[in-house]
C-alpha positions as CSV (number, residue, x, y, z in Angstrom):
1,X,26.6,10.1,-3.6
2,X,23.8,12.1,-5.2
3,X,21.6,11.6,-7.9
4,X,19.8,14.3,-10.3
5,X,16.2,13.8,-10.5
6,X,15.0,12.5,-13.8
7,X,12.8,15.6,-14.6
8,X,11.3,13.5,-17.1
9,X,10.1,11.0,-14.7
10,X,6.4,11.6,-13.4
11,X,6.2,12.1,-9.9
12,X,4.0,12.0,-7.2
13,X,3.3,14.3,-4.0
14,X,2.2,12.3,-0.9
15,X,0.2,15.0,0.9
16,X,-1.6,16.7,-2.2
17,X,-1.6,13.6,-5.0
18,X,-1.2,15.6,-7.9
19,X,0.9,13.0,-10.1
20,X,3.2,14.2,-13.2
21,X,4.8,17.1,-11.1
22,X,8.1,18.0,-12.6
23,X,10.3,18.6,-9.7
24,X,14.2,19.4,-9.9
25,X,17.0,18.9,-7.4
26,X,19.2,15.8,-6.3
27,X,17.9,13.0,-4.5
28,X,20.0,10.0,-2.9
29,X,19.0,8.0,-5.9
30,X,16.9,4.4,-6.1
31,X,13.9,6.6,-5.8
32,X,14.9,8.4,-2.8
33,X,14.0,12.4,-3.2
34,X,15.8,15.0,-1.0
35,X,13.5,15.4,2.2
36,X,13.5,18.7,1.9
37,X,11.9,18.9,-2.1
38,X,8.9,21.1,-2.4
39,X,6.0,19.6,-4.5
40,X,5.3,22.8,-6.9
41,X,1.9,22.3,-6.2
42,X,1.5,22.2,-2.7
43,X,4.2,23.6,-1.1
44,X,4.9,20.1,0.7
45,X,7.9,19.5,1.9
46,X,9.4,16.1,1.7
47,X,6.9,14.3,0.2
48,X,7.6,13.6,-3.3
49,X,7.8,10.3,-4.4
50,X,8.8,8.9,-8.0
51,X,6.3,6.8,-9.9
52,X,8.1,4.9,-11.6
53,X,8.4,1.3,-10.1
54,X,11.7,0.9,-11.3
55,X,13.2,3.7,-9.0
56,X,10.4,3.4,-6.0
57,X,9.2,1.0,-5.8
58,X,8.9,-1.3,-2.5
59,X,6.8,-3.8,-0.9
60,X,6.2,-2.9,2.8
61,X,5.6,-5.5,5.5
62,X,2.0,-4.0,6.4
63,X,0.9,-3.7,2.7
64,X,2.2,-7.5,2.1
65,X,0.0,-8.3,5.5
66,X,-2.7,-6.5,3.9
67,X,-2.8,-8.1,0.4
68,X,-2.4,-11.8,1.7
69,X,-5.2,-11.0,4.0
70,X,-7.8,-9.4,1.5
71,X,-6.7,-12.5,-0.1
72,X,-8.2,-14.9,2.0
73,X,-4.4,-16.1,3.4
74,X,-3.7,-16.3,7.1
75,X,-0.1,-15.7,7.4
76,X,1.5,-18.0,10.1
77,X,4.0,-16.3,11.7
78,X,6.3,-13.4,10.8
79,X,7.1,-13.1,6.7
80,X,11.0,-13.4,6.2
81,X,12.4,-10.6,4.4
82,X,15.3,-11.4,2.0
83,X,17.4,-9.5,-0.4
84,X,15.5,-8.7,-3.9
85,X,16.0,-11.8,-6.0
86,X,15.9,-9.6,-9.0
87,X,19.0,-7.0,-8.3
88,X,21.0,-9.6,-5.9
89,X,23.6,-7.9,-4.9
90,X,22.8,-4.3,-5.9
91,X,22.5,-1.3,-3.6
92,X,18.5,-1.7,-4.3
93,X,18.4,-5.1,-3.1
94,X,18.3,-3.2,0.2
95,X,16.0,-0.5,-0.4
96,X,13.5,-3.1,-2.3
97,X,13.4,-6.7,0.1
98,X,11.5,-9.5,-1.3
99,X,9.5,-11.5,1.4
100,X,8.8,-15.5,2.7
101,X,5.7,-15.2,3.6
102,X,4.5,-18.9,5.6
103,X,0.9,-20.4,4.5
104,X,-0.7,-23.3,5.5
105,X,-0.2,-24.1,2.1
106,X,3.4,-23.4,2.6
107,X,5.7,-20.3,1.7
108,X,5.4,-18.2,-1.1
109,X,8.1,-15.5,-2.5
110,X,6.6,-12.3,-3.1
111,X,8.4,-9.6,-4.1
112,X,9.2,-6.4,-7.0
113,X,11.5,-7.2,-10.0
114,X,11.5,-3.9,-12.4
115,X,7.9,-3.0,-13.3
116,X,6.4,-6.2,-12.7
117,X,5.8,-8.1,-8.7
118,X,7.0,-11.4,-8.9
119,X,4.5,-13.9,-6.7
120,X,6.3,-17.4,-6.7
121,X,4.6,-20.6,-4.5
122,X,7.4,-23.7,-5.9
123,X,7.5,-23.9,-1.4
124,X,3.7,-25.5,-1.7
125,X,2.0,-28.1,-2.8
126,X,-0.5,-25.9,-5.1
127,X,0.0,-26.0,-9.1
128,X,-2.5,-23.9,-10.6
129,X,-2.3,-21.7,-13.5
130,X,-3.8,-18.3,-11.5
131,X,-4.5,-16.0,-14.5
132,X,-5.9,-16.1,-18.2
133,X,-4.1,-13.0,-18.6
134,X,-1.1,-12.6,-20.9
135,X,1.7,-12.2,-18.9
136,X,4.6,-14.3,-17.3
137,X,3.0,-17.0,-15.3
138,X,3.6,-20.7,-14.7
139,X,1.7,-23.1,-12.1
140,X,3.8,-22.3,-9.4
141,X,4.4,-18.0,-10.2
142,X,2.9,-15.2,-11.9
143,X,4.3,-11.5,-12.8
144,X,1.9,-8.8,-11.2
145,X,1.4,-5.4,-13.1
146,X,0.4,-4.3,-10.0
147,X,-1.1,-4.7,-6.7
148,X,-4.1,-5.0,-7.3
149,X,-3.1,-7.5,-9.8
150,X,-1.4,-9.2,-7.3
151,X,-4.4,-9.5,-4.8
152,X,-6.5,-11.1,-7.5
153,X,-3.7,-13.9,-8.7
154,X,-3.3,-14.7,-4.5
155,X,-7.2,-14.4,-4.4
156,X,-7.0,-17.1,-7.1
157,X,-4.2,-19.1,-5.7
158,X,-6.5,-18.7,-2.0
159,X,-9.2,-19.9,-3.5
160,X,-8.0,-23.1,-5.4
161,X,-6.2,-24.5,-2.4
162,X,-9.4,-23.5,0.0
163,X,-10.9,-25.8,-3.1
164,X,-8.4,-28.4,-3.0
165,X,-8.0,-29.1,0.4
166,X,-8.6,-32.6,2.2
167,X,-10.3,-32.1,5.0
């Protein structure tokens, strides 16, 4: 099944980096753009991505590992791929998986919802509010509006954990 690409939603060319390119044509839905779609700026073929997180946000395993490493965590074993907890039972759940990451402090669940990345450390011994930002948060979870904010919150969680580890 094909869906008409929303020409009002900004798209990004992964080659020239030009945002807000308006394109038309048909995509596969869920943010996928047909492989023969051409960038109106640099004419690259098949390198257009939807910038709207509702349709195009995903968290590949290499980016996930980099985020945890930048935050100071050591990942134990391979992260486990989970069905998306927000779009459970939906086609988007397949294309936008969540992850269960094992650390020295327990398991952390992470993945994109609609426009926020959900980070949940319920399955750890850690209880700490990681930010004063006005958003959904608690002592065992937080919603991040960007990958940079997710790294910031994970870094604070790691800082707290490292400072409270019994030697």
